[in-house]
C-alpha positions in Angstrom: -60.5 -78.2 -77.0 -59.8 -79.6 -80.0 -59.9 -76.2 -81.9 -57.6 -75.0 -79.5 -54.1 -76.0 -81.0 -55.1 -73.6 -84.5 -56.3 -71.0 -82.0 -52.9 -71.0 -80.6 -51.5 -71.3 -84.2 -53.5 -68.0 -85.3 -52.4 -66.2 -82.3 -48.7 -66.6 -82.6 -48.8 -65.9 -86.2 -50.8 -62.9 -85.3 -48.5 -62.0 -82.4 -45.2 -62.5 -84.9 -46.7 -60.7 -87.8 -43.7 -58.1 -87.3 -41.4 -60.6 -89.3 -43.1 -60.7 -92.4 -44.3 -56.5 -92.4 -42.1 -54.1 -95.1 -41.2 -51.2 -93.7 -41.0 -49.1 -96.6 -45.5 -50.8 -97.3 -46.2 -49.5 -93.6 -44.7 -46.2 -94.3 -46.6 -46.1 -97.6 -44.9 -42.7 -98.9 -46.6 -41.2 -95.9 -43.2 -38.5 -95.8 -44.1 -35.1 -96.4 -41.7 -32.1 -97.3 -42.5 -29.3 -95.1 -41.2 -26.0 -93.3 -41.1 -27.6 -89.8 -38.3 -28.0 -87.3 -40.1 -28.3 -84.2 -40.5 -31.2 -81.9 -42.7 -33.9 -83.0 -44.0 -36.1 -80.5 -46.6 -39.2 -80.5 -46.9 -40.2 -76.9 -48.8 -43.1 -75.1 -48.9 -46.1 -77.7 -49.9 -48.9 -76.7 -48.1 -52.0 -77.8 -47.7 -55.7 -76.8 -45.6 -57.6 -77.5 -43.9 -61.8 -76.5 -40.4 -62.0 -74.2 -38.1 -64.3 -76.6 -36.5 -65.8 -73.8 -40.0 -66.9 -72.1 -42.3 -66.5 -74.6 -45.0 -64.4 -72.3 -46.3 -60.9 -72.5 -44.9 -57.7 -72.5 -47.0 -54.4 -72.9 -46.7 -50.8 -71.9 -46.6 -47.0 -73.7 -44.0 -46.4 -76.0 -43.6 -42.7 -76.6 -41.7 -41.5 -80.2 -40.1 -38.0 -81.0 -38.3 -36.3 -83.4 -37.3 -33.8 -85.2 -37.6 -32.9 -88.7 -34.9 -31.6 -91.4 -37.0 -31.7 -93.9 -39.6 -34.2 -94.2 -42.4 -35.5 -91.5 -43.8 -39.0 -91.4 -47.8 -39.7 -91.2 -48.3 -39.3 -87.1 -50.2 -42.9 -87.8 -47.2 -44.6 -89.1 -45.3 -44.1 -85.8 -47.7 -46.0 -84.1 -47.5 -48.6 -87.0 -43.9 -49.0 -86.4 -44.2 -49.3 -82.9 -46.9 -52.2 -84.1 -44.6 -54.1 -86.4 -41.1 -54.5 -84.1 -43.5 -55.4 -81.4 -45.3 -58.0 -83.2 -41.7 -60.1 -83.4 -39.8 -61.8 -80.1 -38.6 -59.1 -78.8 -36.5 -57.9 -75.9 -37.9 -54.9 -74.7 -33.9 -53.0 -75.1 -33.8 -54.1 -79.2 -37.7 -52.7 -79.2 -36.5 -49.3 -77.9 -33.8 -49.1 -80.7 -35.3 -50.4 -83.8 -37.9 -48.2 -83.4 -35.6 -45.5 -82.8 -33.0 -46.4 -86.1 -36.0 -46.9 -88.1 -37.2 -43.3 -87.8 -33.6 -41.9 -87.9 -33.1 -44.0 -91.3 -36.6 -43.6 -93.2 -37.1 -39.6 -92.0 -33.7 -38.8 -91.9 -34.8 -36.7 -89.1 -32.0 -33.9 -87.0 -32.9 -36.5 -83.5 -34.9 -38.9 -82.6 -36.0 -40.2 -79.1 -37.9 -43.2 -78.1 -39.0 -44.0 -74.0 -40.7 -47.2 -73.9 -42.4 -48.4 -70.5 -43.3 -52.0 -69.8 -44.5 -54.6 -67.1 -43.1 -57.9 -68.3 -45.6 -61.0 -67.4 -42.1 -63.0 -67.1 -41.3 -60.8 -63.8 -44.8 -60.8 -62.8 -46.2 -64.5 -63.4 -43.2 -66.3 -62.2 -39.0 -65.5 -61.5 -39.0 -62.0 -59.1 -42.6 -62.5 -58.7 -43.1 -58.7 -58.6 -46.6 -57.4 -59.9 -45.9 -53.6 -59.8 -42.7 -53.1 -61.3 -42.3 -52.5 -64.9 -39.1 -51.5 -66.8 -38.1 -48.0 -68.8 -35.4 -48.0 -71.8 -34.6 -45.3 -74.0 -32.7 -44.3 -77.4 -31.8 -41.3 -78.2 -30.1 -40.3 -81.6 -28.7 -36.7 -82.5 -30.1 -33.8 -81.4 -31.4 -35.7 -78.3 -28.5 -37.4 -77.2 -26.0 -34.2 -78.5 -28.3 -31.6 -76.6 -29.4 -32.1 -72.8 -31.9 -29.0 -73.2 -34.0 -30.7 -76.1 -33.4 -34.5 -74.5 -35.2 -33.0 -70.9 -37.9 -30.4 -73.1 -38.8 -34.4 -74.5 -39.2 -36.5 -71.1 -41.1 -33.6 -69.3 -43.8 -33.2 -72.3 -44.3 -37.0 -72.2 -44.8 -36.6 -68.3 -47.7 -34.1 -69.0 -51.6 -35.5 -69.4 -53.4 -34.7 -72.3 -56.6 -31.3 -71.4 -58.7 -33.7 -73.7 -61.7 -34.8 -71.9 -61.9 -37.8 -70.3 -58.6 -37.9 -69.0 -58.0 -37.9 -65.0 -54.7 -36.0 -64.2 -55.5 -32.4 -65.1 -53.3 -31.5 -62.9 -49.9 -31.5 -64.5 -48.2 -28.0 -65.0 -49.2 -26.4 -67.7 -52.9 -26.9 -67.8 -54.1 -25.5 -64.8 -56.4 -23.0 -67.0 -58.3 -25.9 -68.3 -62.0 -25.9 -67.0 -61.6 -22.4 -65.3 -63.9 -19.4 -66.5 
């Protein structure tokens, strides 16, 4: 118990380390000029954050897509951006918007889409005490906001489970041939 205050301080410093992060340092110049104008998606990015209202955790998955104009961002930088903004006292709506707006600003794509699905312990442990509830927020910018077909393509693709061995849901549309001879 004597060292508990030190451990709590260390944990809170880590959980709020996003305030000290410099986005340009995080991106580290990982912007590349390529001739590619199709959707790029990084999905199922795990994140953990603290609700700014109750200082209780909320956590879940983040799905990010963009359509490059002239540049792409290193794929590992997308989860790093999610970490920067989730490691702050947050509300899910702001977290979603900050990720989308940063990619729009730094990559200058034709469009950006972000969907965040999260469980909030402030809803599970206290208040309404609904253990199985979760919140979904989205930010659609550029082509994802202006083109319903592009938006629907993204939303359908984030529903699909990967054909990577070990994942349990292989019944998703388009994956029926996985494992067939």
